Structure formats: structure tokens, C-alpha cells
KEKOL-695539 format. One record per residue: residue in three letters; x, y, z of N, C-alpha, C in turn. Coordinates in steps of 0.05 Angstrom, whole numbers, plus 5000, padded with zeros to 4 digits. Atoms other than C-alpha are relative to their C-alpha. Layout:
N
ALAXYZXYZXYZ
...
END
This chain:
394
MET498450184984587615383293499050005029
ILE500850024972585915123362502450045018
ASN497949944980590015373421500849745013
GLU499150264989594114763440500350005030
LYS499749994971595415003510497349975014
MET502750034989588015083524498949724996
TYR500850285006586714413491501249815021
SER498750174981591714093538498750025028
LEU501449964974588314403599497349875000
GLY502750115002581514183575499949704997
SER500050295006583413483554501349835022
THR498750144978587513313616499050105027
ARG501149924974584113333684502350025020
SER498150004977587813513748499849725013
LYS499950264987589812903789497649965019
ILE502350014981584313073839497549924985
ARG502450055016578913083786500149734986
GLU499750255013581712483751499249775018
LEU500750204980581212063814497150015008
PHE502949974994574312343830498349874979
GLU501550125022571712133762500449695000
TYR499550294999575111453769498349875022
GLY501650114978571411363835497149964992
LYS502850035009564711473802499749754982
THR500050245017566410943750500349745017
LEU499550234983569010463803497549935016
ALA502450054984562610543844497949854984
GLN501950145017558510303785500849704997
LYS499150285004562809673781499849845026
ILE499850164976563609473854498150105022
GLY501949894981558209883889501150235016
SER499049754987558810573921500849945029
GLU499450064972559010253990502949885003
ASN497350115000565809953971502150194990
VAL498249795009568910603947500350215022
PHE499549814978572211053999501550244987
ASP499049785017573211703961500850235018
TYR498949784985577812203996501250214982
THR498749835020579312613934499250295000
LEU501049735005574913233929499350145025
GLY500749844976574313793980497250114998
ASN502849935003566713803975498749995027
PRO501150014973563514004042497649815002
SER502150204996559013464070497950105020
VAL502049894981555513914122498250204985
PRO501849815014549414324102500750295005
CYS499649714996549615074094498350095024
PRO501649914977547015474154497150054993
GLU502949975005539515504161499350284990
GLU500549725008539716264154500650044971
VAL499449985028542916184086497749894983
THR502250125014537415724062497550185000
LYS502349824998532016184088500350264983
THR499549765016535316784055499749954970
ILE500350085029535716423988497150004993
ILE502950025005528316263992498750274999
SER501249734999526616974011500850174977
GLU499049835021531017313960499049924972
VAL500850095026528816883902497150084994
GLN502749905005521717153911500050274987
ASN499749745013524217823886500349964970
PRO499950065029522617813811502450134986
MET497849865012528518283798502749905010
ILE497550094988533717883836502049904980
HIS498350125020536517573773501250204980
GLY498949805018538418233740503050045005
TYR497249934998545518483728500450185025
THR499249814980549018833785502350174989
SER497649865008554819323781502249794995
ALA497950195007560918983751501549905024
GLN498550084976564518983818498349895022
GLY501750104979558418753857498450225012
THR501749794988552919113895501550145023
ILE498749854978555019653943499249885027
GLY500950124975550819303996501749765009
ALA498450244995554718653991502950085007
ARG497349924995561419003988500350145027
LYS499949874974559919434048499649805023
ALA500450204979557418834088502649845005
ILE497550154998563918464073502050175016
CYS498049834986568219054096499250055029
ASP501049964972563919184158500649755017
TYR499550254986564518454178502949965007
ASN497250034995572018434170501050205021
PHE499249804980572719074211499149915028
LYS501050104974568318794266501649775011
ARG498650244991572118144268503050045004
TYR497149985000579318354255501050285008
GLY499149734994579419094270501650134978
PHE498649885023582019254200497950094980
GLU502049885018578219714153500649964971
LEU499950035029577619454082498250214988
ASN501549785013574619934031498049874979
PRO501850115020568219743992500750084972
ASP499249915027571020143934502649874990
LEU497650165009577119683932499349705002
THR500950284997572919043938498449924975
TYR501250105026570618633878498949725004
LEU501350264997565618063881500749824977
THR499150195021567817443843498649735001
CYS501050275000565716743823502049825015
GLY498350164983569516433881502950105001
ALA497249924997576816483902501649954975
ALA498450065024579316173837499950234980
ALA500249775018576616743795501550245012
GLY498649784987579417233846503049984996
LEU497250045004586316933842500850044970
ALA499449975028586016903766500250294991
ILE500049725009584317633756502150175015
THR497949864985589017873811502849964987
LEU497550065013594917523778500150134972
ARG500049875026592817783710500550305002
ALA499649724995592818483740502950075007
LEU497349954990599818403768502249924981
ILE497950115019603618023713499950164974
SER499949845024605818453655502249914981
SER497750095016611918073628500349705003
PRO499550294998613617353611502149935022
ASN497950054979619417423661498850025028
ASP501149964974614717593718499349735013
LYS500450254986614117053771498150045024
VAL501750024976609116863825501249795018
LEU498850194981611916523887497949895019
THR501750124980608216043932501549805016
PHE498750194982609715523985498949724996
ALA500850285005609714773973499749865027
PRO502050085020605214403983498050234995
PHE501849795009600414853944497849884982
PHE502250075017593814813907501050004971
PRO498850025027595814573836499150214980
GLU501049815020591515083799501550265001
TYR498449765000596215643821501750024975
LYS498250015024600815433765498450084975
VAL501749945022595115463715499350304999
PHE500749714998593016163739502350174993
ALA497649835005600116443737500849994971
GLU499250035028601616163668497950134982
ASN502149885016594916393640500250305000
ALA499749714998596517093665502550094985
GLY497749935016602917073624502749985015
GLY497550034985608016923679500649715006
SER499450274992610516313715499949985031
LEU500250054971609915993784502749875009
ILE497850134987615915833828499149955029
TYR500950064973615415533897502349935018
SER498150044979619215483962498949775017
LYS500950234984618814813999499950075030
CYS500349964971616314824071501449795015
ASP498950204982619014444130498149775001
GLU501950225003616113754119499249875026
SER500950104974615613604193497550155010
THR502249834991610614174203498550134977
PHE501049865023609414464134499650305005
ASP499849714996610715154162502150114981
ILE498149885019614815644120502849965009
ASP497150034995622215484116501350254988
PHE499049755010625416174111502749984987
LEU497450045014632215914090499549914971
GLU500850085028628915574030498850244985
LEU501249765013624916214016502250194991
GLU497849825008631416624014501349894975
LYS498750125024634216133963498250024975
THR501950025022627816153920499350274988
ILE501049745010625716873916502050144982
CYS498349855018628417323862498750264993
SER501049745006627518023835497650004981
ASP502250025019622517783782497349945014
VAL502450064986617517593836498350255004
GLN501949774997611518063832497949955022
ALA502050074980606917683879500749745014
VAL499750254984606917153933497249925008
ILE502650114991600916703946500449855025
ILE500050154975599716464016497249895005
ASN502550154997594315954032499949895028
SER500250084972592515884106497250035010
PRO499050284999589515424129500549894973
ASN498950095025593115054076498749764988
ASN500750235016590614594022502449924984
PRO501150244988593214044024500749935028
SER498850104975596914024090498350065025
GLY501549924977591914364137501550175019
THR498449834983597514784166498950285002
VAL500849724996595615454196502550165007
TYR497749824995601015994192499350195023
GLY500649844976601116314261501150284998
GLU499249725000602417034279503050044997
GLU497149985001609916924289501049974971
THR499250055028610516644218499250244982
ILE500949785016606417214188501750255004
ILE498349774993610517744224502749974986
LYS497350055013617017424199499850024970
LEU500349985029614317354128499750294991
SER500449725007612118084128502650155000
LYS497349874999619018324150501749914976
PHE498550105022622217874098499350134974
LEU500949885026618018144041500550305000
ASN499449714999618818874064503050044994
ASP497249985006626318764063500649954970
LYS499650065028625918463993499050224982
GLN501049775016621719043967502050224999
ARG497949795000627119523989502449914983
GLU497750105015632519083959499550014970
TYR500650025028629018993892498950264988
GLY501049745009626019693888497249994987
HIS502750015010618919473872498249855020
ALA501950134982612619243907499949704995
ILE500650285002611518513922497349965014
TYR502750024988604118373933499649725011
LEU500650264987602017833982497149944996
ILE502850085006595717483957499249795020
THR500950204980591917124012497749844988
ASP502150185010587916523987498749885024
GLU501150064973583016424044497349855000
PRO502650144999577315934029499549845026
TYR500350174976578715554094500350165026
ARG499449824977579516154141498349945025
GLU501850044977573515954184500349725012
ILE499950284991575415214192502749965015
LEU497750014982580315194251499549815023
PHE500250204978581714674305502050075022
ASP498150004978585014634373500950285008
GLY499349734992584815384386501850154981
ALA498349865020588715554323498750274992
VAL500949735008588216284301501350064973
CYS499149935026588816514229500350314999
PRO499649715000591917224228498850124975
PHE501049845023588617744183502350154988
ILE497449915010594517894139500250304993
PRO499749715005592918614118500850165024
LYS499249864976594118804190503150005003
TYR497150044997601418574183501650094976
TYR498549945025603318724111498350184982
ASP501649805014601119334072499149914972
ASN500650075028601519054001498649734998
THR501550254999596218524013497550024982
VAL502650035015590518293967498749755011
VAL501550234989585317854001498349884979
CYS501850155017582117313959498549805017
TYR501650164982576416993996497749864985
SER502250155012571116473980498249915023
TYR502050104981564716284017499449714996
SER500650285007564915583988500149815024
LYS499750184977567415244051498750115025
ALA501249894975565115724105497049965001
LEU502950035001557915674081499149754987
SER500750255014558214994047498450044975
ILE501449945025556215283980502050024977
PRO498049985021562015123933499050024972
GLY501149995027557615023873498750264992
GLU501349745006554715723878502050214991
ARG497849835011561516043863499750305008
ILE500149734991561516673906502450065019
GLY497849914984567417043936500750294994
TYR499349725005571217693933503050045000
VAL497349894998577818053922499950275013
SER499949734988579618633967502950095003
VAL497349884998585819063959500250165025
SER499649844976588519334024500250294993
PRO499749715005587620094027502850105004
ASN497349924995594820114051502049914978
ALA498350105020597519773989501050224981
GLU498949825020602020133940498350004975
ASN501649975024598020393881497449845003
ALA502350174994591820083913497750054980
GLN502149955018586820433868500649904971
LYS499250095027590720283804499949704998
LEU500150305000591419553824497149914999
TYR502850075000584019513839498850024972
LEU501149965027582219793771501249804980
ALA498850205018587119313738498649735005
ILE501550244993583518743775497350004986
ALA502649975014576919013749500349974970
GLY499550025029579919063680500549714992
ALA499550285005582318343684497449845000
GLY502750134999575318123704498550064974
ARG501449935025572618493644501149854976
SER498750135023577718193596499449714999
LEU500650284999576017493618497049945001
GLY502950044999568517593621498949945027
TYR500850054972568317543697498550245011
VAL501449764991563518133703497449925013
CYS502550044985558118113756499849715011
ALA500350254986558417533805497049945003
PRO502850074999551817143814498450195019
ALA501549794986546717663836498649895025
LEU501550124978542617203880501949965024
PHE498250054977548717013922501450255009
GLN499149754989551117723927498050095021
ALA502149934980544417853962500249835024
VAL499850184977545317244005502450075018
ILE497749924985552317454026499550255016
GLU500649754986549918144044498649955026
LYS501650054976545117854094501149785018
CYS499050234985549117244117503150015003
VAL497149985001556217514117501449905025
ASP498850094975557317314190499249715007
LYS500950284994554416604185502249814992
VAL498050215005558715974185498749735004
SER500950274997557115244174501349875025
ASP499050154978558114764232502249814991
SER497750165010565114484220501049805021
THR499050184979565714064283500349714989
VAL499850275011564613434241502849964987
TYR497450025013571113594204502249935021
LYS498150064978575013594270499649715009
ASP500550274991571612944291501249804979
ASN498950175021573412634224503049995000
ARG497049994998580612864230501049835023
ASP499150154976581212574300499849704996
VAL500450295005578411894279502149904981
LEU498150095021582811844217502950005010
VAL497249984990589312084249500649785020
GLU499650204980588411624308500349724988
ASN500150275011586811004267502349964980
LEU497850035019591811134211502749985014
THR497650014984597311254262500449725012
LYS499950274988595710584296500949804979
LEU499350195022596610244228502850054989
GLY497249955008603510544220500450234981
PHE499849775018601911134175500950255015
THR499049764988605011814189498450244989
CYS501649775008600612444188500950255015
VAL499749754986601913174204497350095009
ASN502749954990596013334249499150294992
PRO500749735011592413914212498550165021
LYS501349824982590214524251497750154987
GLY502249865014585214764198499449864974
ALA501050125026581714624132498849735005
PHE501050284996579213914120501549804983
TYR498250195014585113524093502049885020
ILE497750124986590213044121502149944979
PHE497750055018597013024087501649775012
MET498850244989599612324099502549924985
LYS497550095012606612074087499549744986
SER500350255015606711544033502049805012
PRO498250214990609710884060501949904978
MET498450075023612810803991501350254989
GLU498649775012617811253955498250154981
SER501849885020612711373900497250035011
ALA502849964991606211693923498049914978
GLU501750095022603311543854499549695002
GLU500250294998604810803863498349925024
PHE501650064976601910803933497050054995
SER502749945007595611143908498749794982
ASP501150215018594810613854499449755016
ILE500550244984595510053905497550045018
ALA502349944983590410393951497449974984
LYS502450035017585510403892499049714999
THR500950285001585409643892498449925025
PHE501650044976582409683962497650195001
GLY502249815001577310203940500650275013
ILE499249754986581210763975501150204979
LEU499049805019582111393933501250245015
VAL498549784988587511873957501750134979
VAL498749855021591012413917503050025005
PRO497149984997598612343907500950294999
SER499349724995602512973925501750134978
ASP498149895020606813073862499050274989
SER501049755012602213603833499750235021
PHE500049804979602213963900502850125005
GLY497349894998609714103892501849855019
VAL498250164983612413573940499649704992
LYS500350295006613612823933499849845026
GLY500050194978612112243979497750035020
PHE502349974983605412454008497449954984
VAL502650015013598012353994498150175016
ARG502049844987592112804009497449855004
LEU502750114995585712564042498250235007
ALA502049804994579713034041498249885022
THR501450114977576412934109497250125003
CYS502749884999570013304092497949804990
VAL501950215007566612634078498349945024
SER501850074978561212314121501549835020
PRO498750174979563311994187499549704994
ASP500650285007560011354161502149904980
LEU498050095020564811324101502649955014
ILE497550044986570711404148499949735015
LYS500250254985568210844193500249754982
ARG500050235018567010374134502749964986
SER497450025014573910534104502249895018
LEU497850094982578010334166500949724995
PRO499050275007578009584150501649994974
ALA498549995026580309754079502850115004
PHE497449904993586010164107501749795014
GLU498550214986587909584152501049794980
LYS499250195021588009114092502450124983
LEU497949875015592309624055502649995015
ALA497650014983597209664113501249725001
LYS499050285000597708904115501349934973
GLU498850055026598908884040502850114997
LEU497449875001604709354049501949915023
LYS498450114978607208954109500750215021
MET499649794979606409554156499249895027
ILE500950124975602909124208500149694997
END
């Protein structure tokens, strides 16, 4: 018998991927110059020159393609911990750090390590990356979410109090946030840490805070992204180099359990065991070597800020409402219609592809990925104007 749940996941794309594939088909019909695809968070800036040089250098080593230790090379793990200590003043432990195929694999195995009962729940904040639900359910639990303040998309602690329950084993926080671009500041993190510490005492068990951080390096307007293990002991960092180094297709990241976490060693070994059970053993060896030597490099993300500024300014002039993002490379725009799905469908008739917000846990918004070329943005502005006129916004 074929697993029907897995069949459903394989046969039905996410809304993001569905629109991305639609865009490729549409481009064949009307020409790629007439398609303005804002669907996929695929970096448009090149990786740092040092990364390219390191790849070329490392690939000359005839043994570079061999297996590494299951958790990754000690050199890469030590480089990661040294870098985080230098930058944030917090000492992660190489022996509690596990190299993964990107943040998605890190999240998947961390949840699998923490969920042990069908009643176990993972809590996150809406809007959220839709795959969290897939990861939580595949681990044997379920995802619940607390809605944020829709004027800022910061955490609404009154809503959080209503949502959390004693079955919550883990909380996922994503800052800078996909899809809103919101950056949770220090005041929010301090308040969240106190809230979760109080709930741990009330429920009598640990609540682990999982930080999903692929956009940590992409910040605007002086925004600062607090390093959460400094504020909350039961933290598990899930990081990806996809966006920081513009290498999403290479699938390299890590999980690091805070040394201060309850049962840190046991949790780490459970994460390693989850990686083993899913076949996620040994992240790509070449890119482990690259990370070891380029751990402090970052792609030039100034184009993302420029893109944000151009889009927010012009969309606002046309009557659209956007929460100005402080990080990542997305704009979460209010749909001028009650149904974001319907608005997305109408936008498609003008060649504009935007992702409706329903799968992100909120209604009435669309996500625009601003990691596209400045030229695409410039060419899309007349189409947005036509769309606004069609909807009688101007």
C-alpha cells in the first residue's frame, strides 16, 4: 500500500511552488518579459567572491567528496561556534552542533527529536512559513499558531496567552520573518523569554524555543536581530547559509543546542538520532569545507533594501498597504479584496505573481519576494498600475 499522506504531499505543491511553476508555463505563452514573478525566495545576488574561490580551491582536493562524521567535520562545527562567539558573545559548543542540509532539515530533525506523542504540539506565530505544519505533523505532532498584531506583525502576547497549552513542547520563532519581514527586537525577545520561563514552571516541563534563522544577516534601517540563546536557556538554533551566502541550492546549515538547555546532551543525541532515522547523515562535504573557511562572509544584500524601497513607495502611491519590512526579502501587502486568493488570481491576468497569505496562517494578505532583479521591479510597475485601475483603487 502507498502512504496516502505522503502521496498527498508529493502530488500537491505548496502555493508558493504552484505559482512558481505556473509562472514558467505562463512565460512560454506570453514571454518571460511579461511575467513578473514575485513568488520564490531565490536570492538574485551572487555569492561572495571568497565563496567562489573557496569552492574552486576545495574541489581540487581529490578526497573532498568523501563522507564526513555524521554530525559534520569538527573544523566546520568549531568555525561556526567561534564565529557566533565573536559576533554575539555567546559560546555554542561544537559537540552540540550538527551540520544539516539547510534549515529545513534542521527543523525537521529537531521536531522529530522533541515530539514523542500525538498529543504533542509545536507553537509558532502567524504569519509563518507553511512547511512548519508539514514538519510538525511528520514528526508525529501538530502545529498550532498564535496570530500577531497585523499592524506590525510583532508578537501579540494576549493572543499567545490564549493559544499556548501544556501540550506545547516547542515554539518556533522566525526572525527576520518569512513572509512579513518583521524583526523581533530585544524587548520582544526578553518578554517572550519571561513568558516561556513562566509557562515552563506552570506546566512542569521544558519548552524549547527553536530559532529558524535563514534571514539573520539581511537587516535594514539599523534593525538588530537578538541572538536568542543569550536570553532563553532552552534554545535550539536552526541556521541556513542559503540566503546569507546566496547558495540555497547547495543545502547547507546547522542545528546547535544551547549548552544551557535542559538535557542539552540528550536532546542533541536525539537530534542526531532523528537525522539517522531519516537518512540525513553527513551534510554535503564540499560545503562543510566552504563554510569552515567562509563562515564570516555575507552576500551584498543592499539590492534587497533598494528593491523594498522602490516597491513600497510605488505600491503605496497606487493605494496598496504594506508593512515596511525591517529584514529578509519579502513584502507582506494587504489584499485590496477580502479574498487574497481572488486578488492573486486577478493579478495573474496582468502577469503579476504574488502568493496569497492563507497558507501562512493569516487571511487578506499577499507575499512578494523582493529578491528579484531591479529591472523586473521597474518593468512590473506599469502592470501594478493597471491592476490598481482594474480594482478601481486609482
